[in-house]
N, CA, C and O atoms as a Tinker XYZ file with bonds, in Angstrom:
   448  protein
     1  N    114.151000  135.102000  108.909000    73     2
     2  CA   114.034000  134.263000  107.742000    64     1     3
     3  C    114.807000  134.923000  106.600000    63     2     4     5
     4  O    114.669000  136.123000  106.361000    81     3
     5  N    115.609000  134.143000  105.906000    73     3     6
     6  CA   116.377000  134.685000  104.792000    64     5     7
     7  C    115.452000  134.865000  103.599000    63     6     8     9
     8  O    114.542000  134.065000  103.380000    81     7
     9  N    115.685000  135.894000  102.848000    73     7    10
    10  CA   114.868000  136.161000  101.668000    64     9    11
    11  C    115.430000  135.418000  100.467000    63    10    12    13
    12  O    116.643000  135.261000  100.328000    81    11
    13  N    114.522000  134.957000   99.591000    73    11    14
    14  CA   114.910000  134.353000   98.320000    64    13    15
    15  C    115.211000  132.859000   98.371000    63    14    16    17
    16  O    115.479000  132.273000   97.323000    81    15
    17  N    115.181000  132.209000   99.546000    73    15    18
    18  CA   115.492000  130.773000   99.587000    64    17    19
    19  C    114.251000  129.917000   99.837000    63    18    20    21
    20  O    114.308000  128.699000   99.672000    81    19
    21  N    113.155000  130.514000  100.223000    73    19    22
    22  CA   111.941000  129.764000  100.514000    64    21    23
    23  C    110.954000  129.850000   99.359000    63    22    24    25
    24  O    110.842000  130.897000   98.721000    81    23
    25  N    110.214000  128.728000   99.070000    73    23    26
    26  CA   109.219000  128.774000   97.995000    64    25    27
    27  C    107.999000  129.601000   98.409000    63    26    28    29
    28  O    107.740000  129.789000   99.598000    81    27
    29  N    107.266000  130.083000   97.432000    73    27    30
    30  CA   106.049000  130.847000   97.709000    64    29    31
    31  C    104.951000  129.914000   98.209000    63    30    32    33
    32  O    104.779000  128.808000   97.698000    81    31
    33  N    104.216000  130.374000   99.210000    73    31    34
    34  CA   103.167000  129.565000   99.791000    64    33    35
    35  C    101.783000  130.123000   99.501000    63    34    36    37
    36  O    100.810000  129.609000  100.052000    81    35
    37  N    101.650000  131.087000   98.716000    73    35    38
    38  CA   100.391000  131.796000   98.520000    64    37    39
    39  C     99.449000  131.136000   97.529000    63    38    40    41
    40  O     98.371000  131.674000   97.278000    81    39
    41  N     99.804000  130.004000   96.958000    73    39    42
    42  CA    98.963000  129.378000   95.934000    64    41    43
    43  C     97.845000  128.561000   96.579000    63    42    44    45
    44  O     98.088000  127.802000   97.517000    81    43
    45  N     96.631000  128.718000   96.080000    73    43    46
    46  CA    95.512000  127.886000   96.518000    64    45    47
    47  C     95.464000  126.645000   95.646000    63    46    48    49
    48  O     95.555000  126.727000   94.421000    81    47
    49  N     95.323000  125.502000   96.285000    73    47    50
    50  CA    95.342000  124.219000   95.588000    64    49    51
    51  C     94.070000  123.466000   95.928000    63    50    52    53
    52  O     93.755000  123.269000   97.102000    81    51
    53  N     93.330000  123.040000   94.892000    73    51    54
    54  CA    92.112000  122.267000   95.097000    64    53    55
    55  C     92.479000  120.789000   95.071000    63    54    56    57
    56  O     93.039000  120.300000   94.090000    81    55
    57  N     92.165000  120.079000   96.150000    73    55    58
    58  CA    92.460000  118.653000   96.260000    64    57    59
    59  C     91.154000  117.895000   96.116000    63    58    60    61
    60  O     90.184000  118.171000   96.822000    81    59
    61  N     91.132000  116.925000   95.188000    73    59    62
    62  CA    89.942000  116.122000   94.934000    64    61    63
    63  C     90.276000  114.662000   95.197000    63    62    64    65
    64  O     91.256000  114.129000   94.677000    81    63
    65  N     89.443000  114.026000   96.011000    73    63    66
    66  CA    89.643000  112.612000   96.356000    64    65    67
    67  C     88.842000  111.729000   95.394000    63    66    68    69
    68  O     87.917000  112.196000   94.729000    81    67
    69  N     89.212000  110.453000   95.335000    73    67    70
    70  CA    88.484000  109.516000   94.476000    64    69    71
    71  C     87.072000  109.254000   94.995000    63    70    72    73
    72  O     86.220000  108.772000   94.248000    81    71
    73  N     86.815000  109.567000   96.275000    73    71    74
    74  CA    85.470000  109.376000   96.818000    64    73    75
    75  C     84.547000  110.543000   96.478000    63    74    76    77
    76  O     83.346000  110.476000   96.740000    81    75
    77  N     85.092000  111.611000   95.898000    73    75    78
    78  CA    84.279000  112.754000   95.505000    64    77    79
    79  C     84.462000  113.962000   96.405000    63    78    80    81
    80  O     84.016000  115.054000   96.053000    81    79
    81  N     85.092000  113.805000   97.529000    73    79    82
    82  CA    85.336000  114.915000   98.444000    64    81    83
    83  C     86.395000  115.844000   97.852000    63    82    84    85
    84  O     87.367000  115.378000   97.257000    81    83
    85  N     86.214000  117.146000   98.012000    73    83    86
    86  CA    87.223000  118.104000   97.550000    64    85    87
    87  C     87.312000  119.251000   98.546000    63    86    88    89
    88  O     86.333000  119.611000   99.200000    81    87
    89  N     88.509000  119.812000   98.644000    73    87    90
    90  CA    88.735000  120.954000   99.524000    64    89    91
    91  C     89.893000  121.768000   98.986000    63    90    92    93
    92  O     90.664000  121.298000   98.149000    81    91
    93  N     90.010000  123.002000   99.475000    73    91    94
    94  CA    91.046000  123.932000   99.026000    64    93    95
    95  C     92.012000  124.154000  100.180000    63    94    96    97
    96  O     91.600000  124.323000  101.328000    81    95
    97  N     93.305000  124.151000   99.861000    73    95    98
    98  CA    94.343000  124.382000  100.860000    64    97    99
    99  C     95.465000  125.203000  100.250000    63    98   100   101
   100  O     95.550000  125.338000   99.029000    81    99
   101  N     96.309000  125.743000  101.084000    73    99   102
   102  CA    97.472000  126.483000  100.603000    64   101   103
   103  C     98.584000  125.519000  100.251000    63   102   104   105
   104  O     98.690000  124.447000  100.847000    81   103
   105  N     99.420000  125.890000   99.282000    73   103   106
   106  CA   100.461000  124.989000   98.831000    64   105   107
   107  C    101.593000  125.765000   98.186000    63   106   108   109
   108  O    101.418000  126.911000   97.773000    81   107
   109  N    102.747000  125.136000   98.104000    73   107   110
   110  CA   103.867000  125.711000   97.370000    64   109   111
   111  C    103.845000  125.271000   95.910000    63   110   112   113
   112  O    104.610000  125.785000   95.094000    81   111
   113  N    102.966000  124.315000   95.577000    73   111   114
   114  CA   102.829000  123.877000   94.183000    64   113   115
   115  C    102.185000  124.983000   93.361000    63   114   116   117
   116  O    101.392000  125.771000   93.876000    81   115
   117  N    102.526000  125.033000   92.102000    73   115   118
   118  CA   101.944000  126.051000   91.228000    64   117   119
   119  C    100.813000  125.484000   90.385000    63   118   120   121
   120  O    100.311000  126.153000   89.482000    81   119
   121  N    100.403000  124.231000   90.682000    73   119   122
   122  CA    99.265000  123.624000   89.987000    64   121   123
   123  C     97.968000  124.175000   90.569000    63   122   124   125
   124  O     97.949000  124.757000   91.654000    81   123
   125  N     96.877000  123.976000   89.814000    73   123   126
   126  CA    95.573000  124.425000   90.293000    64   125   127
   127  C     94.888000  123.355000   91.134000    63   126   128   129
   128  O     94.199000  123.671000   92.105000    81   127
   129  N     95.076000  122.072000   90.760000    73   127   130
   130  CA    94.405000  121.003000   91.491000    64   129   131
   131  C     95.198000  119.704000   91.369000    63   130   132   133
   132  O     95.991000  119.521000   90.445000    81   131
   133  N     94.960000  118.806000   92.333000    73   131   134
   134  CA    95.547000  117.465000   92.271000    64   133   135
   135  C     94.485000  116.460000   92.688000    63   134   136   137
   136  O     93.536000  116.798000   93.395000    81   135
   137  N     94.660000  115.205000   92.236000    73   135   138
   138  CA    93.751000  114.107000   92.577000    64   137   139
   139  C     94.480000  113.189000   93.572000    63   138   140   141
   140  O     95.656000  112.874000   93.384000    81   139
   141  N     93.780000  112.768000   94.620000    73   139   142
   142  CA    94.328000  111.822000   95.582000    64   141   143
   143  C     93.399000  110.616000   95.666000    63   142   144   145
   144  O     92.220000  110.702000   95.323000    81   143
   145  N     93.947000  109.484000   96.130000    73   143   146
   146  CA    93.153000  108.251000   96.207000    64   145   147
   147  C     92.354000  108.158000   97.499000    63   146   148   149
   148  O     91.303000  107.519000   97.534000    81   147
   149  N     92.843000  108.791000   98.561000    73   147   150
   150  CA    92.190000  108.644000   99.855000    64   149   151
   151  C     92.325000  109.944000  100.644000    63   150   152   153
   152  O     93.355000  110.615000  100.582000    81   151
   153  N     91.280000  110.289000  101.380000    73   151   154
   154  CA    91.278000  111.522000  102.173000    64   153   155
   155  C     90.710000  111.230000  103.558000    63   154   156   157
   156  O     90.430000  110.074000  103.878000    81   155
   157  N     90.538000  112.246000  104.371000    73   155   158
   158  CA    90.036000  112.043000  105.731000    64   157   159
   159  C     88.569000  111.608000  105.751000    63   158   160   161
   160  O     88.114000  111.045000  106.746000    81   159
   161  N     87.827000  111.857000  104.681000    73   159   162
   162  CA    86.419000  111.431000  104.627000    64   161   163
   163  C     86.278000  109.932000  104.360000    63   162   164   165
   164  O     85.285000  109.324000  104.759000    81   163
   165  N     87.269000  109.331000  103.686000    73   163   166
   166  CA    87.153000  107.912000  103.341000    64   165   167
   167  C     88.276000  107.062000  103.928000    63   166   168   169
   168  O     88.302000  105.855000  103.687000    81   167
   169  N     89.205000  107.642000  104.687000    73   167   170
   170  CA    90.301000  106.877000  105.291000    64   169   171
   171  C     89.758000  106.021000  106.433000    63   170   172   173
   172  O     88.977000  106.509000  107.249000    81   171
   173  N     90.168000  104.734000  106.503000    73   171   174
   174  CA    89.634000  103.834000  107.527000    64   173   175
   175  C     89.896000  104.309000  108.963000    63   174   176   177
   176  O     89.103000  104.018000  109.858000    81   175
   177  N     90.980000  105.023000  109.190000    73   175   178
   178  CA    91.280000  105.504000  110.533000    64   177   179
   179  C     90.205000  106.480000  111.010000    63   178   180   181
   180  O     89.818000  106.470000  112.178000    81   179
   181  N     89.735000  107.315000  110.100000    73   179   182
   182  CA    88.739000  108.323000  110.469000    64   181   183
   183  C     87.309000  107.781000  110.401000    63   182   184   185
   184  O     86.454000  108.203000  111.180000    81   183
   185  N     87.047000  106.866000  109.492000    73   183   186
   186  CA    85.680000  106.360000  109.324000    64   185   187
   187  C     85.388000  105.168000  110.223000    63   186   188   189
   188  O     84.229000  104.912000  110.548000    81   187
   189  N     86.417000  104.437000  110.628000    73   187   190
   190  CA    86.216000  103.250000  111.450000    64   189   191
   191  C     85.826000  102.035000  110.631000    63   190   192   193
   192  O     85.558000  100.980000  111.205000    81   191
   193  N     85.784000  102.142000  109.335000    73   191   194
   194  CA    85.444000  101.037000  108.447000    64   193   195
   195  C     86.686000  100.599000  107.690000    63   194   196   197
   196  O     87.585000  101.397000  107.425000    81   195
   197  N     86.720000   99.333000  107.349000    73   195   198
   198  CA    87.843000   98.826000  106.575000    64   197   199
   199  C     87.539000   98.976000  105.096000    63   198   200   201
   200  O     86.490000   98.540000  104.621000    81   199
   201  N     88.453000   99.589000  104.375000    73   199   202
   202  CA    88.303000   99.758000  102.931000    64   201   203
   203  C     89.569000   99.224000  102.286000    63   202   204   205
   204  O     90.669000   99.682000  102.597000    81   203
   205  N     89.423000   98.272000  101.402000    73   203   206
   206  CA    90.578000   97.671000  100.758000    64   205   207
   207  C     90.758000   98.314000   99.395000    63   206   208   209
   208  O     89.886000   98.225000   98.530000    81   207
   209  N     91.896000   98.961000   99.216000    73   207   210
   210  CA    92.239000   99.536000   97.916000    64   209   211
   211  C     93.174000   98.545000   97.248000    63   210   212   213
   212  O     94.343000   98.434000   97.618000    81   211
   213  N     92.663000   97.833000   96.274000    73   211   214
   214  CA    93.392000   96.741000   95.647000    64   213   215
   215  C     93.677000   97.111000   94.198000    63   214   216   217
   216  O     92.875000   96.824000   93.309000    81   215
   217  N     94.815000   97.745000   93.962000    73   215   218
   218  CA    95.126000   98.188000   92.601000    64   217   219
   219  C     95.686000   97.059000   91.742000    63   218   220   221
   220  O     95.517000   97.079000   90.523000    81   219
   221  N     96.351000   96.072000   92.351000    73   219   222
   222  CA    96.959000   94.980000   91.585000    64   221   223
   223  C     96.174000   93.678000   91.684000    63   222   224   225
   224  O     96.683000   92.625000   91.299000    81   223
   225  N     94.945000   93.729000   92.192000    73   223   226
   226  CA    94.084000   92.551000   92.355000    64   225   227
   227  C     94.720000   91.495000   93.252000    63   226   228   229
   228  O     94.475000   90.304000   93.056000    81   227
   229  N     95.530000   91.898000   94.230000    73   227   230
   230  CA    96.183000   90.949000   95.124000    64   229   231
   231  C     95.176000   90.261000   96.030000    63   230   232   233
   232  O     95.300000   89.065000   96.292000    81   231
   233  N     94.190000   90.988000   96.509000    73   231   234
   234  CA    93.185000   90.393000   97.390000    64   233   235
   235  C     92.365000   89.363000   96.621000    63   234   236   237
   236  O     92.081000   88.282000   97.136000    81   235
   237  N     91.989000   89.696000   95.401000    73   235   238
   238  CA    91.204000   88.781000   94.576000    64   237   239
   239  C     91.990000   87.503000   94.289000    63   238   240   241
   240  O     91.441000   86.403000   94.352000    81   239
   241  N     93.285000   87.654000   93.972000    73   239   242
   242  CA    94.122000   86.491000   93.704000    64   241   243
   243  C     94.250000   85.617000   94.943000    63   242   244   245
   244  O     94.206000   84.390000   94.845000    81   243
   245  N     94.411000   86.243000   96.118000    73   243   246
   246  CA    94.509000   85.483000   97.360000    64   245   247
   247  C     93.223000   84.714000   97.626000    63   246   248   249
   248  O     93.265000   83.537000   97.985000    81   247
   249  N     92.081000   85.371000   97.453000    73   247   250
   250  CA    90.794000   84.705000   97.688000    64   249   251
   251  C     90.595000   83.539000   96.721000    63   250   252   253
   252  O     90.033000   82.514000   97.105000    81   251
   253  N     91.050000   83.680000   95.467000    73   251   254
   254  CA    90.950000   82.583000   94.509000    64   253   255
   255  C     91.807000   81.398000   94.946000    63   254   256   257
   256  O     91.387000   80.248000   94.816000    81   255
   257  N     93.024000   81.674000   95.472000    73   255   258
   258  CA    93.885000   80.590000   95.942000    64   257   259
   259  C     93.262000   79.875000   97.130000    63   258   260   261
   260  O     93.353000   78.652000   97.239000    81   259
   261  N     92.631000   80.632000   98.019000    73   259   262
   262  CA    91.983000   80.030000   99.180000    64   261   263
   263  C     90.846000   79.117000   98.728000    63   262   264   265
   264  O     90.721000   77.997000   99.225000    81   263
   265  N     90.022000   79.578000   97.797000    73   263   266
   266  CA    88.920000   78.760000   97.288000    64   265   267
   267  C     89.445000   77.502000   96.598000    63   266   268   269
   268  O     88.881000   76.419000   96.756000    81   267
   269  N     90.524000   77.650000   95.835000    73   267   270
   270  CA    91.104000   76.511000   95.137000    64   269   271
   271  C     91.627000   75.477000   96.130000    63   270   272   273
   272  O     91.463000   74.274000   95.928000    81   271
   273  N     92.260000   75.957000   97.207000    73   271   274
   274  CA    92.797000   75.021000   98.197000    64   273   275
   275  C     91.683000   74.316000   98.970000    63   274   276   277
   276  O     91.861000   73.181000   99.411000    81   275
   277  N     90.538000   74.975000   99.137000    73   275   278
   278  CA    89.416000   74.327000   99.809000    64   277   279
   279  C     88.864000   73.172000   98.976000    63   278   280   281
   280  O     88.394000   72.176000   99.526000    81   279
   281  N     88.920000   73.303000   97.658000    73   279   282
   282  CA    88.396000   72.275000   96.767000    64   281   283
   283  C     89.339000   71.074000   96.664000    63   282   284   285
   284  O     88.901000   69.960000   96.375000    81   283
   285  N     90.629000   71.304000   96.899000    73   283   286
   286  CA    91.608000   70.226000   96.791000    64   285   287
   287  C     91.497000   69.312000   97.999000    63   286   288   289
   288  O     91.173000   69.748000   99.103000    81   287
   289  N     91.772000   68.033000   97.766000    73   287   290
   290  CA    91.747000   67.088000   98.885000    64   289   291
   291  C     93.185000   66.842000   99.324000    63   290   292   293
   292  O     94.039000   66.462000   98.522000    81   291
   293  N     93.433000   67.060000  100.588000    73   291   294
   294  CA    94.764000   66.848000  101.126000    64   293   295
   295  C     94.803000   65.520000  101.865000    63   294   296   297
   296  O     93.860000   65.151000  102.564000    81   295
   297  N     95.896000   64.820000  101.699000    73   295   298
   298  CA    96.055000   63.541000  102.377000    64   297   299
   299  C     96.566000   63.803000  103.790000    63   298   300   301
   300  O     97.355000   64.718000  104.025000    81   299
   301  N     96.108000   63.000000  104.699000    73   299   302
   302  CA    96.592000   63.130000  106.066000    64   301   303
   303  C     97.992000   62.533000  106.158000    63   302   304   305
   304  O     98.439000   61.822000  105.258000    81   303
   305  N     98.666000   62.830000  107.243000    73   303   306
   306  CA   100.019000   62.315000  107.446000    64   305   307
   307  C    100.006000   60.793000  107.525000    63   306   308   309
   308  O    100.915000   60.132000  107.023000    81   307
   309  N     98.976000   60.242000  108.156000    73   307   310
   310  CA    98.862000   58.790000  108.288000    64   309   311
   311  C     98.742000   58.130000  106.906000    63   310   312   313
   312  O     99.381000   57.110000  106.649000    81   311
   313  N     97.922000   58.713000  106.017000    73   311   314
   314  CA    97.756000   58.158000  104.666000    64   313   315
   315  C     99.071000   58.199000  103.904000    63   314   316   317
   316  O     99.405000   57.253000  103.190000    81   315
   317  N     99.817000   59.283000  104.049000    73   315   318
   318  CA   101.113000   59.394000  103.363000    64   317   319
   319  C    102.085000   58.332000  103.865000    63   318   320   321
   320  O    102.796000   57.706000  103.079000    81   319
   321  N    102.108000   58.136000  105.172000    73   319   322
   322  CA   103.027000   57.150000  105.749000    64   321   323
   323  C    102.657000   55.724000  105.304000    63   322   324   325
   324  O    103.540000   54.914000  105.022000    81   323
   325  N    101.373000   55.426000  105.244000    73   323   326
   326  CA   100.937000   54.102000  104.787000    64   325   327
   327  C    101.340000   53.874000  103.332000    63   326   328   329
   328  O    101.779000   52.782000  102.973000    81   327
   329  N    101.195000   54.884000  102.509000    73   327   330
   330  CA   101.575000   54.771000  101.104000    64   329   331
   331  C    103.084000   54.531000  100.981000    63   330   332   333
   332  O    103.518000   53.718000  100.164000    81   331
   333  N    103.882000   55.233000  101.787000    73   331   334
   334  CA   105.334000   55.040000  101.758000    64   333   335
   335  C    105.714000   53.631000  102.206000    63   334   336   337
   336  O    106.611000   53.018000  101.626000    81   335
   337  N    105.026000   53.105000  103.252000    73   335   338
   338  CA   105.325000   51.756000  103.732000    64   337   339
   339  C    105.023000   50.722000  102.660000    63   338   340   341
   340  O    105.804000   49.797000  102.438000    81   339
   341  N    103.866000   50.888000  101.987000    73   339   342
   342  CA   103.508000   49.955000  100.909000    64   341   343
   343  C    104.563000   49.966000   99.811000    63   342   344   345
   344  O    104.974000   48.918000   99.313000    81   343
   345  N    104.986000   51.148000   99.449000    73   343   346
   346  CA   105.966000   51.289000   98.370000    64   345   347
   347  C    107.293000   50.649000   98.768000    63   346   348   349
   348  O    107.916000   49.965000   97.956000    81   347
   349  N    107.723000   50.859000   99.990000    73   347   350
   350  CA   108.992000   50.263000  100.426000    64   349   351
   351  C    108.878000   48.747000  100.540000    63   350   352   353
   352  O    109.839000   48.036000  100.248000    81   351
   353  N    107.708000   48.237000  100.962000    73   351   354
   354  CA   107.508000   46.785000  101.050000    64   353   355
   355  C    107.511000   46.156000   99.668000    63   354   356   357
   356  O    108.065000   45.072000   99.481000    81   355
   357  N    106.899000   46.823000   98.698000    73   355   358
   358  CA   106.893000   46.306000   97.330000    64   357   359
   359  C    108.303000   46.276000   96.764000    63   358   360   361
   360  O    108.682000   45.335000   96.068000    81   359
   361  N    109.066000   47.298000   97.063000    73   359   362
   362  CA   110.429000   47.348000   96.554000    64   361   363
   363  C    111.297000   46.283000   97.211000    63   362   364   365
   364  O    112.165000   45.701000   96.559000    81   363
   365  N    111.072000   46.025000   98.489000    73   363   366
   366  CA   111.891000   45.025000   99.187000    64   365   367
   367  C    111.467000   43.596000   98.826000    63   366   368   369
   368  O    112.284000   42.682000   98.928000    81   367
   369  N    110.221000   43.380000   98.410000    73   367   370
   370  CA   109.760000   42.036000   98.061000    64   369   371
   371  C    110.258000   41.592000   96.689000    63   370   372   373
   372  O    110.301000   40.395000   96.406000    81   371
   373  N    110.627000   42.525000   95.853000    73   371   374
   374  CA   111.151000   42.169000   94.538000    64   373   375
   375  C    112.566000   41.614000   94.705000    63   374   376   377
   376  O    113.348000   42.117000   95.511000    81   375
   377  N    112.882000   40.585000   93.943000    73   375   378
   378  CA   114.240000   40.036000   94.064000    64   377   379
   379  C    115.266000   41.013000   93.491000    63   378   380   381
   380  O    115.094000   41.586000   92.415000    81   379
   381  N    116.319000   41.171000   94.249000    73   379   382
   382  CA   117.385000   42.051000   93.780000    64   381   383
   383  C    118.518000   41.187000   93.257000    63   382   384   385
   384  O    118.708000   40.063000   93.722000    81   383
   385  N    119.246000   41.684000   92.324000    73   383   386
   386  CA   120.362000   40.921000   91.774000    64   385   387
   387  C    121.527000   41.002000   92.751000    63   386   388   389
   388  O    121.768000   42.040000   93.368000    81   387
   389  N    122.228000   39.918000   92.879000    73   387   390
   390  CA   123.364000   39.868000   93.799000    64   389   391
   391  C    124.671000   39.980000   93.035000    63   390   392   393
   392  O    125.731000   39.602000   93.536000    81   391
   393  N    124.589000   40.494000   91.840000    73   391   394
   394  CA   125.799000   40.651000   91.045000    64   393   395
   395  C    126.597000   41.849000   91.538000    63   394   396   397
   396  O    126.047000   42.898000   91.874000    81   395
   397  N    127.878000   41.663000   91.570000    73   395   398
   398  CA   128.752000   42.776000   91.924000    64   397   399
   399  C    129.148000   43.483000   90.644000    63   398   400   401
   400  O    128.837000   43.029000   89.543000    81   399
   401  N    129.827000   44.579000   90.802000    73   399   402
   402  CA   130.274000   45.336000   89.636000    64   401   403
   403  C    131.242000   44.505000   88.805000    63   402   404   405
   404  O    131.218000   44.558000   87.576000    81   403
   405  N    132.085000   43.747000   89.474000    73   403   406
   406  CA   133.052000   42.895000   88.777000    64   405   407
   407  C    132.332000   41.847000   87.930000    63   406   408   409
   408  O    132.715000   41.577000   86.791000    81   407
   409  N    131.268000   41.254000   88.517000    73   407   410
   410  CA   130.490000   40.250000   87.777000    64   409   411
   411  C    129.807000   40.878000   86.564000    63   410   412   413
   412  O    129.784000   40.288000   85.483000    81   411
   413  N    129.260000   42.058000   86.745000    73   411   414
   414  CA   128.581000   42.726000   85.629000    64   413   415
   415  C    129.549000   43.045000   84.500000    63   414   416   417
   416  O    129.207000   42.905000   83.326000    81   415
   417  N    130.755000   43.473000   84.853000    73   415   418
   418  CA   131.763000   43.775000   83.833000    64   417   419
   419  C    132.188000   42.506000   83.087000    63   418   420   421
   420  O    132.397000   42.536000   81.874000    81   419
   421  N    132.312000   41.412000   83.806000    73   419   422
   422  CA   132.683000   40.142000   83.167000    64   421   423
   423  C    131.559000   39.680000   82.220000    63   422   424   425
   424  O    131.821000   39.171000   81.131000    81   423
   425  N    130.330000   39.865000   82.651000    73   423   426
   426  CA   129.201000   39.482000   81.801000    64   425   427
   427  C    129.125000   40.328000   80.555000    63   426   428   429
   428  O    128.729000   39.845000   79.494000    81   427
   429  N    129.500000   41.576000   80.671000    73   427   430
   430  CA   129.452000   42.474000   79.514000    64   429   431
   431  C    130.681000   42.294000   78.641000    63   430   432   433
   432  O    130.742000   42.846000   77.542000    81   431
   433  N    131.656000   41.533000   79.107000    73   431   434
   434  CA   132.891000   41.259000   78.372000    64   433   435
   435  C    133.608000   42.551000   77.999000    63   434   436   437
   436  O    133.953000   42.786000   76.841000    81   435
   437  N    133.817000   43.363000   78.996000    73   435   438
   438  CA   134.537000   44.636000   78.779000    64   437   439
   439  C    136.020000   44.320000   78.860000    63   438   440   441
   440  O    136.496000   43.719000   79.823000    81   439
   441  N    136.715000   44.725000   77.862000    73   439   442
   442  CA   138.178000   44.463000   77.855000    64   441   443
   443  C    138.908000   45.678000   78.398000    63   442   444   445
   444  O    138.450000   46.815000   78.284000    81   443
   445  N    140.026000   45.404000   78.975000    73   443   446
   446  CA   140.811000   46.497000   79.546000    64   445   447
   447  C    141.696000   47.117000   78.526000    63   446   448
   448  O    142.430000   48.056000   78.834000    81   447
């Protein structure tokens, strides 16, 4: 091992988790302690329980959207198609003008 190129490893570092667990380990950091959000005592892989860490309230927002969509009434495809047929029938039953563009221009008396 070359001398002078490696950091010192002799520092003891106290690690404290948000769940309250703390332990001491060796580190190259020169700090006395650091805070972490998750450790082996509260990590879902080790505990077998699901824990949702939601810092941006994404889960809450998703659940609100789901509840909102449950309250909304959605039309079935059949209802949509019936509404479209009615609308097209109403439009076709109205009399349409048989004037051409030339006739409209003559009626408006547009001069060249």
